[in-house]
C-alpha positions as CSV (number, residue, x, y, z in Angstrom):
1,X,-22.4,45.2,-26.0
2,X,-24.7,46.1,-28.9
3,X,-22.3,48.5,-30.6
4,X,-19.3,46.0,-30.8
5,X,-21.8,43.4,-32.1
6,X,-23.1,45.8,-34.8
7,X,-19.6,46.9,-35.9
8,X,-18.4,43.3,-36.2
9,X,-21.4,42.5,-38.3
10,X,-20.9,45.6,-40.4
11,X,-17.4,44.4,-41.4
12,X,-17.9,40.7,-41.4
13,X,-21.2,40.3,-43.3
14,X,-20.0,42.1,-46.5
15,X,-16.8,40.1,-46.4
16,X,-18.7,36.9,-46.2
17,X,-21.2,37.9,-48.9
18,X,-18.4,38.9,-51.3
19,X,-16.5,35.6,-50.7
20,X,-19.6,33.5,-51.3
21,X,-20.3,35.5,-54.5
22,X,-16.8,35.2,-55.7
23,X,-16.3,31.5,-54.7
24,X,-13.2,29.5,-55.5
25,X,-10.0,30.8,-53.7
26,X,-11.6,33.7,-51.8
27,X,-14.3,31.4,-50.3
28,X,-11.7,28.7,-49.7
29,X,-9.5,31.1,-47.8
30,X,-12.4,32.4,-45.7
31,X,-13.8,29.0,-44.9
32,X,-10.3,27.6,-44.2
33,X,-9.7,30.5,-41.8
34,X,-13.0,29.7,-40.0
35,X,-11.9,26.0,-39.6
36,X,-8.4,26.8,-38.4
37,X,-9.5,29.4,-35.9
38,X,-12.3,27.1,-34.6
39,X,-9.8,24.3,-34.1
40,X,-7.4,26.6,-32.3
41,X,-10.2,27.8,-30.0
42,X,-11.3,24.3,-29.3
43,X,-7.9,23.0,-28.4
44,X,-7.1,26.1,-26.4
45,X,-10.2,25.6,-24.3
46,X,-9.3,22.0,-23.6
47,X,-5.7,23.0,-22.6
48,X,-7.0,25.7,-20.3
49,X,-9.3,23.2,-18.7
50,X,-6.3,21.0,-18.0
51,X,-7.4,18.2,-20.3
52,X,-4.8,16.2,-22.4
53,X,-4.9,17.1,-26.0
54,X,-2.5,17.1,-29.0
55,X,-3.3,20.6,-30.2
56,X,-0.6,21.2,-32.8
57,X,-1.1,17.7,-34.3
58,X,-4.8,18.2,-34.4
59,X,-4.6,21.6,-36.1
60,X,-2.1,20.1,-38.7
61,X,-4.3,17.1,-39.4
62,X,-7.4,19.3,-39.5
63,X,-5.8,21.6,-42.1
64,X,-4.9,18.6,-44.3
65,X,-8.3,17.1,-43.8
66,X,-10.1,20.3,-44.8
67,X,-7.9,20.9,-47.9
68,X,-8.2,17.2,-48.9
69,X,-12.0,17.5,-48.8
70,X,-11.9,20.6,-50.9
71,X,-9.6,19.1,-53.5
72,X,-11.4,15.8,-53.7
73,X,-14.9,17.2,-53.4
74,X,-14.7,20.4,-55.5
75,X,-11.6,19.8,-57.7
76,X,-11.8,16.1,-58.4
77,X,-10.4,16.5,-61.9
78,X,-7.0,17.2,-60.4
79,X,-6.7,13.5,-59.5
80,X,-9.0,12.0,-62.1
81,X,-6.3,10.1,-64.1
82,X,-5.5,8.0,-61.1
83,X,-9.0,7.9,-59.6
84,X,-7.6,9.2,-56.3
85,X,-10.8,11.1,-55.5
86,X,-12.3,7.8,-54.5
87,X,-9.7,7.1,-51.8
88,X,-8.8,10.6,-50.5
89,X,-11.1,10.5,-47.5
90,X,-10.4,7.0,-46.3
91,X,-6.7,7.5,-46.9
92,X,-6.7,10.7,-44.8
93,X,-8.7,9.1,-42.0
94,X,-6.2,6.2,-42.0
95,X,-3.2,8.5,-41.9
96,X,-4.7,10.5,-39.1
97,X,-5.4,7.4,-37.1
98,X,-1.8,6.4,-37.5
99,X,-0.5,9.9,-36.6
100,X,-2.6,10.2,-33.5
101,X,-1.7,6.7,-32.3
102,X,2.0,7.2,-32.8
103,X,1.8,10.6,-31.2
104,X,0.6,8.9,-28.0
105,X,4.1,7.4,-27.5
106,X,5.6,10.9,-27.3
107,X,3.0,12.5,-25.0
108,X,4.4,13.6,-21.7
109,X,1.4,12.3,-19.7
110,X,1.4,8.6,-20.8
111,X,-1.4,7.8,-18.4
112,X,-3.9,10.0,-20.3
113,X,-2.4,9.5,-23.8
114,X,-5.4,7.7,-25.4
115,X,-7.8,10.1,-23.6
116,X,-5.9,12.9,-25.4
117,X,-6.2,11.1,-28.7
118,X,-10.0,10.9,-28.3
119,X,-10.2,14.6,-27.4
120,X,-8.0,15.6,-30.3
121,X,-9.8,13.4,-32.8
122,X,-13.3,14.7,-32.0
123,X,-13.0,18.2,-33.7
124,X,-12.0,16.6,-37.0
125,X,-15.6,15.4,-37.3
126,X,-17.3,18.0,-35.0
127,X,-15.6,21.0,-36.7
128,X,-13.6,20.2,-39.8
129,X,-16.0,17.8,-41.5
130,X,-19.2,19.9,-41.3
131,X,-17.5,23.2,-42.1
132,X,-15.7,21.7,-45.1
133,X,-19.1,21.0,-46.6
134,X,-19.4,24.7,-47.2
135,X,-16.9,24.1,-50.0
136,X,-19.1,21.3,-51.4
137,X,-22.3,23.4,-51.1
138,X,-20.8,26.4,-52.8
139,X,-19.5,24.3,-55.7
140,X,-22.8,22.6,-56.5
141,X,-23.9,23.2,-60.0
142,X,-25.8,25.2,-61.2
143,X,-27.0,27.0,-58.1
144,X,-24.4,26.3,-55.4
145,X,-23.8,30.0,-54.8
146,X,-27.5,30.7,-54.4
147,X,-28.0,27.8,-52.0
148,X,-25.0,29.0,-49.9
149,X,-26.6,32.4,-49.7
150,X,-29.9,30.7,-48.7
151,X,-28.2,28.8,-45.9
152,X,-26.5,32.0,-44.5
153,X,-29.6,34.1,-44.8
154,X,-31.8,31.6,-43.0
155,X,-29.3,31.2,-40.1
156,X,-28.7,35.0,-39.9
157,X,-32.4,35.6,-39.8
158,X,-32.8,33.0,-37.1
159,X,-30.1,34.5,-35.0
160,X,-31.4,38.0,-35.3
161,X,-34.9,37.1,-34.6
162,X,-33.9,34.9,-31.6
163,X,-31.7,37.7,-30.2
164,X,-34.3,40.5,-30.5
165,X,-37.2,38.2,-29.5
166,X,-35.3,37.0,-26.5
167,X,-34.4,40.5,-25.4
168,X,-37.9,41.9,-25.8
169,X,-40.2,39.1,-24.9
170,X,-38.0,36.3,-23.4
171,X,-39.4,34.8,-20.2
172,X,-39.3,31.0,-20.4
173,X,-35.8,29.5,-20.6
174,X,-35.2,27.1,-23.4
175,X,-32.6,25.2,-21.4
176,X,-31.5,26.5,-18.0
177,X,-28.4,24.3,-17.9
178,X,-27.2,24.4,-21.5
179,X,-27.9,28.1,-22.4
180,X,-29.7,30.1,-19.7
181,X,-30.0,33.2,-21.9
182,X,-31.9,31.4,-24.7
183,X,-35.7,31.5,-24.4
184,X,-38.6,29.8,-26.1
185,X,-40.0,33.2,-27.1
186,X,-36.7,34.0,-28.8
187,X,-36.6,30.6,-30.6
188,X,-40.2,31.1,-31.9
189,X,-39.6,34.6,-33.2
190,X,-36.3,33.5,-34.7
191,X,-37.9,30.5,-36.4
192,X,-40.7,32.7,-37.8
193,X,-38.2,35.2,-39.2
194,X,-36.2,32.3,-40.7
195,X,-39.2,30.9,-42.5
196,X,-40.1,34.4,-43.8
197,X,-36.5,34.7,-45.0
198,X,-36.8,31.3,-46.8
199,X,-39.9,32.5,-48.7
200,X,-38.1,35.8,-49.5
201,X,-35.1,34.0,-50.9
202,X,-37.3,31.8,-53.1
203,X,-39.1,34.7,-54.7
204,X,-36.0,36.9,-55.1
205,X,-33.1,34.7,-56.3
206,X,-34.0,31.0,-56.0
207,X,-36.8,30.6,-58.5
208,X,-35.6,27.0,-59.2
209,X,-36.8,26.1,-55.7
210,X,-40.5,25.5,-55.1
211,X,-42.3,27.3,-52.3
212,X,-42.9,24.0,-50.5
213,X,-39.3,23.0,-50.8
214,X,-38.1,26.4,-49.6
215,X,-40.3,26.2,-46.5
216,X,-39.3,22.6,-45.8
217,X,-35.6,23.3,-46.3
218,X,-35.9,26.5,-44.2
219,X,-37.6,24.5,-41.4
220,X,-34.9,21.8,-41.4
221,X,-32.2,24.5,-41.3
222,X,-33.8,26.3,-38.3
223,X,-34.2,23.1,-36.3
224,X,-30.7,21.9,-37.0
225,X,-29.1,25.4,-36.5
226,X,-30.7,25.8,-33.0
227,X,-29.7,22.2,-32.1
228,X,-26.1,22.9,-33.4
229,X,-26.0,26.1,-31.3
230,X,-27.1,24.3,-28.2
231,X,-24.5,21.5,-28.8
232,X,-21.7,24.1,-28.8
233,X,-23.2,25.7,-25.7
234,X,-23.2,22.3,-24.0
235,X,-19.5,21.9,-24.8
236,X,-18.8,25.2,-23.2
237,X,-20.8,24.3,-20.1
238,X,-18.9,21.0,-19.8
239,X,-15.7,23.1,-19.8
240,X,-17.3,25.7,-17.5
241,X,-16.6,28.7,-19.8
242,X,-18.8,31.4,-21.3
243,X,-17.3,32.0,-24.8
244,X,-15.1,29.9,-27.1
245,X,-12.9,33.0,-27.6
246,X,-12.9,36.8,-27.9
247,X,-11.8,37.4,-31.5
248,X,-15.1,38.9,-32.6
249,X,-16.2,41.8,-30.4
250,X,-19.8,41.3,-29.2
251,X,-19.9,37.8,-30.5
252,X,-17.3,35.8,-28.7
253,X,-15.1,33.5,-30.7
254,X,-15.3,32.2,-34.2
255,X,-16.8,28.9,-33.0
256,X,-19.5,30.9,-31.2
257,X,-20.4,32.8,-34.3
258,X,-20.5,29.9,-36.7
259,X,-21.7,27.1,-34.4
260,X,-25.1,27.0,-36.1
261,X,-23.5,25.7,-39.3
262,X,-22.0,22.6,-37.6
263,X,-25.0,20.2,-37.9
264,X,-26.7,22.2,-40.6
265,X,-24.3,22.5,-43.5
266,X,-23.7,18.7,-44.2
267,X,-27.4,17.9,-44.0
268,X,-28.4,20.7,-46.3
269,X,-25.8,19.7,-48.8
270,X,-27.0,16.0,-48.9
271,X,-30.6,17.0,-49.1
272,X,-29.9,19.1,-52.1
273,X,-27.8,16.5,-53.8
274,X,-30.2,13.6,-53.1
275,X,-33.6,15.2,-53.4
276,X,-33.5,18.6,-55.0
277,X,-30.7,19.1,-57.5
278,X,-31.0,16.6,-60.4
């Protein structure tokens, strides 16, 4: 199990780092791929569980939603003459509401049509909305690239520390029902490594960030990342499955690998915009 996990990281991490560094289209393609694959995994899980869901409609709307956020949030000048950037998000939400409602008329199981709408609508805000903030974070000026590296390094450090700490010292379960393999010892060691990583980032490439801000931001990230991880674990427990998929050997599915970013990315972005980047 450790070898496939290592080989996946050996290929995936450099690809991620290069796309973050390059930004623009390469980062858009990578993030867009994460969003689409996560949506596909989510809808596939619900279909396997026998739950009503409009999978194809959801993936289509999720794709449009993600690209709309990218264009309006990072390329607002493309619509500046008409001020469309101010209405892109509410327009998309309105159109999706209309699409899902009309789709209910054509759903074969009319008795569960609106239940299917609810299940299909959820990942637009549980998956697409938070992951799309990676576009916005990377596009922040002047240090969006550096803050994106910061976010990834903190979460990776947290995951590595929690995995090793749990394997070596884990005894007390963090949550027996939600994720029986996670332990308090692993969470503590992962959190410690995440804070060390925050300090290291500050002194190596994020000089614009004060030590206090780096530690505070690192602490917020590690709390939200672990909460986000547990939220996806709870989803899987509700569906009575172990992994969201098997695309990444040793890691499970795409959603399993990037679940820590679900709650974390939007909050980090808004903290930076409101309190740190002037």
